[in-house]
C-alpha positions in Angstrom: 0.0 0.0 0.0 1.4 3.4 -1.0 1.9 6.5 1.1 -1.3 8.2 0.0 -3.5 5.1 0.4 -2.3 4.7 4.0 -3.2 8.3 4.8 -6.6 8.1 3.3 -7.4 5.1 5.4 -7.2 7.3 8.5 -10.1 9.5 7.3 -13.5 8.4 8.6 -16.4 7.9 6.2 -18.2 11.1 5.2 -19.8 12.4 2.0 -17.1 15.0 1.5 -14.2 12.6 2.2 -13.8 11.9 -1.5 -14.0 15.6 -2.4 -10.6 16.3 -0.8 -8.0 17.7 -3.2 -4.8 15.7 -2.8 -1.4 16.4 -4.2 0.5 13.2 -3.6 4.2 12.4 -4.0 6.6 9.7 -3.0 7.4 11.1 0.5 4.9 14.0 0.9 1.3 14.7 0.2 -0.6 17.9 0.5 -4.4 17.7 1.3 -6.8 20.5 0.7 -9.9 19.1 2.5 -13.4 20.4 2.5 -14.0 19.0 6.0 -12.0 18.5 9.1 -12.8 15.8 11.6 -13.0 15.6 15.4 -10.7 12.7 15.8 -8.9 11.4 17.7 -6.3 10.6 15.0 -2.7 9.8 15.0 -0.3 9.1 12.1 3.2 7.9 11.5 4.0 11.1 9.6 4.9 14.7 10.4 1.9 16.9 9.8 1.9 20.6 9.2 -1.6 22.3 9.1 -2.0 25.7 7.5 -5.3 27.5 8.2 -6.3 30.5 6.0 -9.8 30.8 7.4 -11.8 30.2 10.5 -12.0 26.6 11.7 -12.6 25.0 15.1 -9.6 24.8 17.5 -7.2 21.8 17.2 -6.5 19.4 20.0 -3.1 17.7 20.3 -2.4 15.3 23.2 -5.6 16.7 25.0 -4.3 20.3 24.7 -6.6 22.8 22.9 -5.0 25.2 20.4 -7.3 28.0 19.1 -6.6 28.5 15.4 -4.4 31.3 14.4 -5.1 32.2 10.8 -2.3 32.3 8.2 0.0 30.3 10.5 1.5 26.9 10.3 1.0 24.3 13.1 3.2 21.1 13.3 2.0 17.8 14.6 4.6 15.1 15.3 4.3 11.4 14.4 2.2 9.4 16.9 0.7 12.5 18.6 -3.0 12.2 19.1 -4.8 15.1 17.4 -8.1 16.3 15.9 -10.4 19.2 15.7 -12.6 20.2 18.6 -15.6 19.8 16.3 -16.2 18.5 12.8 -16.5 21.3 10.4 -16.6 22.1 6.7 -13.6 24.3 5.8 -12.2 26.5 3.1 -8.6 27.6 2.9 -7.2 24.7 4.9 -4.1 22.8 3.9 -2.4 19.8 5.5 1.1 18.8 4.5 2.1 15.3 5.5 5.8 14.3 5.2 7.3 10.8 5.7 9.0 10.8 9.0 12.0 8.9 7.7 12.8 11.7 5.2 12.7 14.4 7.9 14.8 12.2 10.2 17.4 11.5 7.5 17.7 15.1 6.5 17.9 16.2 10.2 20.7 13.8 10.8 22.6 14.9 7.7 22.1 18.7 8.2 21.9 19.1 12.0 23.4 15.9 13.5 20.2 14.7 15.1 17.8 12.1 13.9 14.9 12.5 16.2 13.0 15.7 15.5 10.2 16.9 17.7 8.5 20.1 16.6 6.8 22.3 19.3 3.1 22.3 18.9 2.7 26.1 18.3 1.4 28.3 15.6 4.2 29.9 13.6 3.9 32.6 10.9 4.5 31.1 7.5 7.3 32.8 5.6 7.3 33.5 1.9 9.7 30.7 1.1 7.7 28.0 2.8 4.5 29.3 1.2 6.2 29.3 -2.2 7.4 25.7 -1.8 4.0 24.5 -0.9 2.4 26.3 -3.9 5.1 25.0 -6.2 4.7 21.4 -5.0 0.9 21.6 -5.6 1.5 23.1 -9.1 4.0 20.5 -10.1 1.8 17.7 -8.8 -1.2 19.1 -10.7 0.6 19.6 -14.0 2.5 16.3 -13.9 4.9 17.3 -16.6 7.7 14.9 -17.5 10.1 14.8 -14.6 7.7 16.2 -12.1 8.6 13.4 -9.6 12.2 14.7 -9.4 10.9 18.3 -8.9 8.6 17.0 -6.1 11.5 15.3 -4.4 13.6 18.5 -4.6 10.8 20.6 -3.2 10.2 18.0 -0.4 13.8 18.3 0.6 13.8 22.1 0.5 10.6 22.2 2.5 11.9 19.8 5.2 15.0 21.9 5.7 13.0 25.1 5.7 10.6 23.7 8.3 13.5 22.6 10.5 15.1 26.0 10.3 11.9 28.0 11.0 9.8 26.0 13.4 10.6 25.6 17.1 12.0 22.1 17.7 14.5 20.1 19.7 17.1 20.9 17.1 17.7 24.1 19.2 18.4 26.3 16.2 18.2 30.0 16.8 15.1 30.9 15.0 15.2 34.0 13.0 12.0 35.9 12.5 9.9 35.2 9.5 11.4 37.0 6.5 8.1 38.5 5.3 4.4 37.8 5.2 2.9 35.7 2.6 -0.1 37.9 1.8 0.9 38.3 -1.8 1.0 34.6 -2.3 -2.3 34.0 -0.4 -4.1 36.2 -2.9 -3.4 33.8 -5.7 -4.6 30.8 -3.6 
């Protein structure tokens, strides 16, 4: 069973389940759902949620996190999570990345294999937003060689997330370089 199929098995039955837009790759998939579920869920992947509009708060490990629009929220493998309430949504993206890829890259770039991101909303910088949009565009267009481009974007995004999100890598986080409002307008 492939990466995408395993992820889709986690979603409970619902009329809008099959209406989710998915942008799958070998080690990363981006979902643009029309509904979010209460949970509880857990997965074997790193998950990064990006909320562009109002949605119910998230719960992670029984902690409630009110949504902060236009910010990225990381969820680590095996953390129990969900929404406080099931809700139809617009402008919501979920990026799921194979944990082995993040761990390999963390080991190579930062000397640590186990990465744990702090569950906290972080302003998304232009570069992260650009990489997400580029991945979705490449996956949608499926031009020859798109798989190689997906792999490259996945690696760039992993490093970018490790540099910019609070984690046990103990990097000095520099402030977000700029807002992504200009990119959001084209979404």
